[in-house]
N, C-alpha and C positions, 0 to 999 in steps of 0.2 A: 311915221314909223312907230310901231308899238315898242314900248320900253323893254318887254321881255325878249324880243327877237335879237339875236346876236348880229352885230354888223359884220359885213364882209371885210376882211382885212385888205390892205392896199395891194398886197402882192396878187391876190385873186382878181382884183379890179384891173390891175395892170395886165395880167394874163388874158383876161377876157377882151380887153381893148386890143392887145396884140393879135388875138385870134380874129377879131373883126377886121383889122387892117390886112391880115393875110388873106382872108376870104374876099377882100375887095380886089385882089390881084387877079389878072387873067389866069385861066386854068393852065395854059402852057407855061407861064412863068412859075406858078406854084409847083408844077411837076419838075421843071428844070432845077429849081433850088430846093426841092423837098427831099432829094435823095443825095446821099454822100457816097461817092464811089471810093472804095478803098482796096488796095492790093492785098490779096490773101496769099501768103507765101505757100509755095508748093502747088496749091490748087490752081493758081493763075499762071503758073510757069509753063504748063503744057497746054496745047490747044484742045486736046481731048485724051481720054483714057478708056480702055475697054477691059472689063473683067468678066470671066466666064461664070462666076458665081458671086452671090452676095457675100459669102464667107471670105472670098479672096479680096473683095472690095473693103470689107471691114478690117481685115488683117492689114491691108495696105494703109488704110486710114490710121490705124493704131500705131503702125511703125513709122509713118512718114509725116504726118501732120502735127503741127504744134498743138499742144493741149488746149490753148485758149480759143481755138476755132470751134471746139465743142464736138469733135468727131471721135473722141475716145469712147471705148465701151463703158457702160455704166457699171459702177461698183455693185457687187452683189451683197 
């Protein structure tokens, strides 16, 4: 190793090794464990909804959904 080159710290080496281990898993297993299903209040409570216009949909989102879901109108 050349003295001027910075060494990769241990956390990056650990991360790269973890990636190698994950890539060694079969694809079906990576897909199964790669996604986290979480309940989204209000959105997941009804099977479906229909709105006549996008404006109605946006108004419903602003009035009904928790702000942390990210469906609130952008500040001007």
